[in-house]
N, C-alpha and C positions, 0 to 999 in steps of 0.2 A: 504495499499499500506504501504511496506518497507521501513526500510531508506534507504535499497542498491538503490529499484526503484526509489525514489526520487531523491535521488542525482544523474542518469544517465538521467534521464528527465530534473531537472535543467540542468546541462551540452548540454545538447541536446535545452531546449531553446537556450541557451546562443551562443550553434552552427546556429540555425534560425535565431535570432534575427541578427546577426551580417551576415550573407548571405543575411539576408533580405536589412540591409541599404546599400549596397554597391554590385554593380555590377561585379565590378572588384575582389571583396571579391570571388565572385563565380567560376568567371573567373578561380580564382588563384587554385581552387582546382587540374587543371591538372599539372598533375604532370612533363610533358615532354613541353616543349618550340618548337618550327617550328624551323629548322634549322636554317633558315634565314627570318625571317618574313615580309615581304612586308608591307607597311601600305596602308589600302583599306579605301576612304572615307563612307561614312557610320553607321550605328547605329552598334554597337556590341552588339552578340546576344550569350547569356550562352548557352556553348555544350550540344550537345546532349546524350544521355547514350552511342549510340555508339561510339561519340566522343570522351569520356571520357575517355572508355575501348584505344582506340584504341592509343590515346597520352598518357595513364598511367595506365596503366595492365602492359605489358610486353613488355620494351625494344626489344627483339629478335621478336616480334610479328608488332614493326612500322616497321623493315625492314630499318628504315633510318636513317641513318649513326651518330652520335654526338649526341646520345639521352642521357639524364639522365636518371639514376637510382631511381626509384621511392621509396619513403620515409622505410624506415624500421619501422617493426612494433615494437609497444611498450606493454609489460605489462602494462596492468592498461587502457589500451586504450575501450572504446566502443562502441555504435553503440543502435540507438532505430529505432525500425523498426515496419508500420502500420501489422497484423500479415496476413492479410491476402494477402496482393504483399509478404510478402516473403514465406508466404505458395507457393505460385500461384512459387514462382519460383524454389525454393526448388524443387516437383513438376517437374519444367521441366528438369533443370541439374539431376538429377536422371534418365532420361532416359537415359544416356551414363554409368552410375553406376555399375555394377556388385556386388550385395551381396556377393558375395566371392573371395576374390582378396588374390593372391599370395603375391602380394604388396602392403602392408597393408596402405599407404595413397593413393592408388587410391578404395579404400572403402572413402574414406573422400568428403567432399564439399570444398573449398577453398572458403574463403572470405576474401573481403577487402574491407576496408571502403574507402572513397575518397571527406567527405568533407560533400555535399547533395547527393550522389548514393554511396551504396552497393551494390560490386557486387560477383556472385556466380559462380564460375567454377566448372567444372568437366570434366575427360577427363578418356580413357578409351586406351590410349597413341596414336591410333588410330582416334579419335573422342574430341575435346573438345568441349564444349558448356558454355559460359558467357549468363546468363542474371542479367540485374543491374534492382536494385527498390530504389527509390527515400525513404531518411529514413536520419536521424541525425547520420552519424558518422564521428567520430576520423580521419582525413588522417594516422594515427598512426594506426588502425585494422585491425589487419594479424592475420588469424589463418586457421586449419584446420579442420572439428568438424564431425561425422558419419556420413554418406549421410545417410540409411536408418532409425538410430535410432532418427535425426534429424526431419525426415518426420513425422516421427512416432507420439512424442512433437508436434508436429504444428497442426497435422488432431485431436490427441485424448486428449491435457493438458485440463484442466481448463478453461475455455472460460475466454479470455482477447481481449483488442484492440487492444495491442502494445507487443513486444517482444525487450528484452533487453537485450545486450551480453556484455559482460567484459569478457577479456583475460588474464589469471594468467599464474603462471610454467607450468605446465603442462596438468592443468583444464582453463577450461574458465565457466563461470558464465552466466548462462539464467535463465530470470525473467520474470515471464505468470501476472505481477501486483500480485497476490496471493501465486503462488508457484513459487520454487525455484529448478534448476537443477545445476549438475557441471556438467560438459560431460569431458571426455579425448579428449584431441588434440593432434596434431602432427603440427610442426613446420613448417611453411609458406614457412621455407626458402628450404624446401626439395621439395617443387610441382615441377612435372615435366612438365614444362613450354613447349607449343607449339608453334612452331616458323609459322608465316603463311606464303600464297606464296611468293615466291622471289619479289625483286623491277623488275619494268621493267613486273609486270602480267597483263594479260588482266581484265578490270574491264569493267561491262556494267548492265543496269539491264532490266529486268524482269516484269511484271505485278505479284504479288500477286497471282491470280486465273488462268492464264495463264501459271505457275510455276507448281505451284501443281494439274491441269488436268493434263499435262503432267508425271505428277510422277504418279499421280494414273491409267491414263492409259496405261501405258508401266509395273509397278514392277512387274504387273503380270505374266508375261515371266522371271522374270529373275531366271538363274540356282540355283540353291540349292546342287550341284553337285562339291563336293571340288578339286575335281582331273581337273577339270577345272575351275580353280580360274577367268579368263580373261571373265566369262559368268557371276561371280557371283556380278553384279552391272550394270549401266544402262550408255551404251557408246552415250559421248556427244560430239558434233562436227557440225562444218557449213562446207556448200556445197554450191555451188553455181548454182542456175538455172535461167531458162529464164529470169521468173518474177522475178529476185532478188534473193539476199543470202539468206539463211534456217538456223534457228536454230533445231539440229534433235537430237532427245532421242529415241536411239535402245536400247531395252530386248529380248536376243532369251534364249531359254532355250535345243536349240537342235530339238521338235518338235513342236515349235511354234514359233510364230515374231513377235513385238509389233514392233510399228514404228508411231514418235509423230512429227510433221516439225510446226516450227514458223515462222513467220518472226524475220530473224536475228536483235535485236538489236545492237543500235551504241555498236561500240567498241567489237564487239563479233567477227567479222570476222578475219582471222586468230589464232585464240586459237589455242590451241594444241590439238586434241583429245585425251579425258582421260574418263577414267571410274569409273563412281561414284559408292563403295563399296555399296551392300545391307540392309547394317547398318542404314548409312547410309543419304540412299533413305527413308528408312521407318521412322526414324527420324524427319527429313523433313515435310514427307505427315503425319506423326502426328500432328505435330508442327503447320502446314497451315491447316489444317483439323477447317471447318463451319466458325462459328465465327473468330475463331481463323485468317481465312486467312486476312494477311497484301494489304495493295493495292500496292505496292513496295515493289522489294526484289532487294538486292545488291549482285552480285557475283564479287568474284574476284577468277583467276584462272590461274598458272602456270601448268607445265607437272606433278607436283609432288602434286598439294594438293590445296583446293578448300576451300575458303568463302564464306558461306553465311552470311548477317546480313539484319535483316528487326526488326521490333518496335526496340527493348530490348534485342533481342537476337541475338547473333552472333556465328554461326558453323563454326572450322574449321573441315575441312576432310582431312587424306590419300587421294592421289587417288591409285587402283590399277594397279601394276605395269605388267601392261600383254598387247597383241597387239587383240583387238578383231580383231575376223575372217571378214572376206569379206562378209556383207552381203547382199550388192547389188544383188552380182552372184546368193541369192536363192532365191529371188523375184522373181515371174516367168514375162513375157513380152510376151508372144505368147497363153494367154486366150482368148480363145474365147469364150465361153460359161456363159452367167450369168444368177445366177438366184437370184432375189430377193423377200426377205420375210418380211412379217410384224415382228418384233421383238419380243415382247409379246407372239405371240401366236406361233412361234419357239418355247421361252424356256420353255412355257407351254408343248409342244408339246414333247422335249426333256427330260424334269424333268419324266410326262408320263409313256413313253416306259421305259427309265432305269432304275424304280422301280420294274420288274420283275429278272433286272439283280444284282446279286452279287459281279462279277469282279468288279475287281480296275479298269480298264480299260474300260466297260463300253463301248467298241465300237457298236458304232450305221450306219447304214446304210442307206440315204439319197439313194429315188430313184428320178430324175427328170424325169418330161413331161412336156409338156406344158400344164402349166396350175395348175397344181397342184406337191404337193412335199409331198413323204411317207418315214416316220421314222420305219424304221423294227429292233428290237432287240430279241436277239435269243440267248436261258437260256436252255443247254441241258437238267438242273436237273429239270426248273420247267417249261418252255415252247415260247412260242413269244407272242410279243406286238410287235400292227402296229399304226401308225397315221396320217390320214392325212393332209396337212395341204393347202393352197393358192399359189401357187406360181405362177411366174412372169419369168416365163422363152422361153428363144428365140433359141436354142438350138436342136440337137437331144438327145433322150433318152436316158440316163448314169446313172450308179450306180456305187458311192464314199461309204466307211467310213472313220468314222473320231470319233478317244477320245470324247467320250460325257460330262465331263466335260471341259474339254476344250472347247470344239464348245459355252458351256453355256458362259463361262466367257470372248469368244473373241465377242461373239454377245454383250454381259453384257456390254463390254470395248469400241465397234466401235457405239453406237449405241447413248452414250452420252444424251442428251436430245431427242432424236431424236423419233422414231418409227419403223424404217425402215433396213434392212441389206443387202448388195449386196454379193455374192457370183463367183467370176470368175474362172472357172473350163476349165477345160480340159481333163483331162480323169482321170481313176480310180488310176492311179498311181502319177498323180504331184501332188503337193501341191493346194491349194485355195488361192487366194487371197480373205481378206475380206474386207471392206468397208462401214460405215454404215454414221449417220449423223453428228459424230463428225469430226468439221473439219481439217483438213493435218494430220487424222489416217489413219493405215494401217497395217493392221496381218496378218500372215500368218501362216497355219496352214497343218502338213504334213497328208497325210489321213493315214488309216490302212485298212490292208485287213479284211476283213468279209465275 
């Protein structure tokens, strides 16, 4: 181990010992004090990563008048972090950082020490993501480093359990125990901090699994057409129902529409109707997938920004400034023919008959009759394909065409963890309403001429 690394580790040990001696000291890492703290009866607890960030990272983001500025970065300050934790945080923050930027500092990750926490921040000016990791970090530590270079070093450099960083004039030192790097840095003073939702914004909580499933079941219909920018996201709003208020997510690309409803959580009623951008939706969907899904998610939203916090991650995003169309008018209410299919059987048949088609749209004709649904695809160059599947149908025989790719995606989203899907139909020229075993989910698909 180098002498430089030993000095840093010694400094880190002193910080850790001091923090362990007095809980009061660990509380002092918060750079901002509450405006008028009130005395409370009970045991004082150490701040969470989110509380530390909300009170000490950026005065703008706190949105509370009278807060103090954080300690200015000092050259020569250092931090020692467990490599695995730092690698995970860097990978999370890298999700919003583009490899090529016309503004150099946007290619960097901002790092700020907080005594017992290191905060990593990335932004593209529309989204800001903050990940906090525990470690021995000088409160005067602050810098920005090239995001993708830092990620590569953490993943590929010589094996080490800890990483030490020390700030310099224009280059910062990184020590991986046996390997030393000097990285070009940019001043934290030039970092473009993003303010959060305004004071008085709506605050509520959702179960992490419910939020992820809502995003997962609606994001497939988000439009990618830039001319209709107001469709490039998920429309989030609350509505009143006979059985209580509902929090609703809606997405549409003009060919299909997905809607997911939840019971409105406390604090969400009356919130402004907002459009969450596609990139933000994709980021949250990725961060919350699988074992990473948190038990609880805190949401703060106003008319221009949304902040979503869970675990040690805080995401702040601008919202799309536009008016989402009145989607309620698109959902038919007079479809009186119902067909119920086994989801897996239907998807298997759709995939099979569309093998003969080379067209991008791949229109598939559905012929419904009592007890049966026949799927047919015609290709003038290759021939025809058809498949019969069992169907519980209660109307007059009819034919209707749908885009095969859209129908596959709709059935998969509608069924959730269940096994059946229902289609409500009217005639060959009217959109179909699709529902499945996924609670609160509704899909609408426009027909095609076949």
